C-alpha positions, 0 to 999 in steps of 0.5 A: 815457725820452727827453725828446722830445714827438713822433716826428720822425725815423724809420729803417725796416729793411726794404723789402717791402710793409709797409715801403713802405706805412708809409714812403709813409704817414709821408712823405705825412703830413708825417713825416720818414723819414731812411733805409731799410735792407734786405739787398736793396740794390736795394729799399732804393734804390727805396724811398728814392727813393720816399720821398725819403730816404737808404739805407744798405747796412750796418745798423750804419750807421743813424743812432743819433739817430733817434727811431724805428726800425721793423723791418718784416721777416719775423717770424723776423728781428726779434730778430736785426735788433734785435741789430745796431742802435745804438738809442741813446735812440730807440724800436724797434718791429716791425710783426709780428702774431705776435711778442711785445713782449718780443723787444726787452726785452734790447736797449732800454728803449723799445720797442713794436709798430706793427702795421697790420692789413691785407694788403699786396701789390706793386702794390696801394696801400693807404690807411692812414687806414682801416686799424686800427693796433695799438699796444703800448709798454714804458712809458707814454711810449712808448705815448703817442708811438706813438699820436701817430704812429699818429694821423697816418696812421690814423683807427683806432688801438688799444692792445692787448697781445701776447696780444690782438694774436696772437689778432687776427693769428690771426683775420686769417689765417683771414679773409684768407689762408685765404679767399683760398686758397679763392678760389684753389681756386675759380679753379682749378676754374673755369679747369679747366672754362673758366668765368669766375671773375669770375662769382663777384665779386658773390657775393664782394662781397656776402658781405663786405658782409654782415659789416658788417651782421650777425655772421658766424654770422647770415650763414651760408648754403649746403648745410651750413647747411641740412644738405643732405646730398644737395647736399653729396654731389653736390659731393664727387662733382664733387671726386673728381679733386681729393681735397685739395679734397674733404677741405677741403670735407668738413671745413668742411661738417662743422664748419658742420653741427655748429655749426648742427644737432648 
């Protein structure tokens, strides 16, 4: 294992939302990002300017002496990108919630995962201090170094293995991506009927706030929780023009009824 006592130099592969959030967080915490690479050269240039570092237009030209290489690319590209990096004695990590740590086992002895559990969107600035960062490493020293790094940018650092992280990511998809899709469906229904979606904002906020006080199962309300078939059927009638929405409503309602009334 490398003899360094802390990660001092960082190379970032990627220039999307996660790469940007991490690059800015590292820089603001006094860490040194030395370079950025992305197939999208325009994005690489833009991110390098924001961070104040170099950018490279050829992945094989990355500095071979970096302490850490962070691959912040789409999941399906992680393995292929790993093949092209001259890692040297540094550590290579990915930021994926679903890719196993073993994706690096053929390319390096010192590898791991640096997974920030948050949604990142263009134009929305996220303060990583409150974001859980999930760490995994190929050996004890790598874990120690990644923990030190994570603690510089987050107050919530957790060491978990790949299976736990994949289950966490699955759950994150449900509470974030699926929930947001339901927001989108609600927005479409209201917009179609000239009703302001912002009327739902207080309800959305209260529902999220409640989860900080009680477990989700105890917070469940609504017609399906009451087994109010009359109201459910009325809602399904309103959704006749949108069978895809009706099917979702019916499926979720049946699952809630099954949980609380079967």
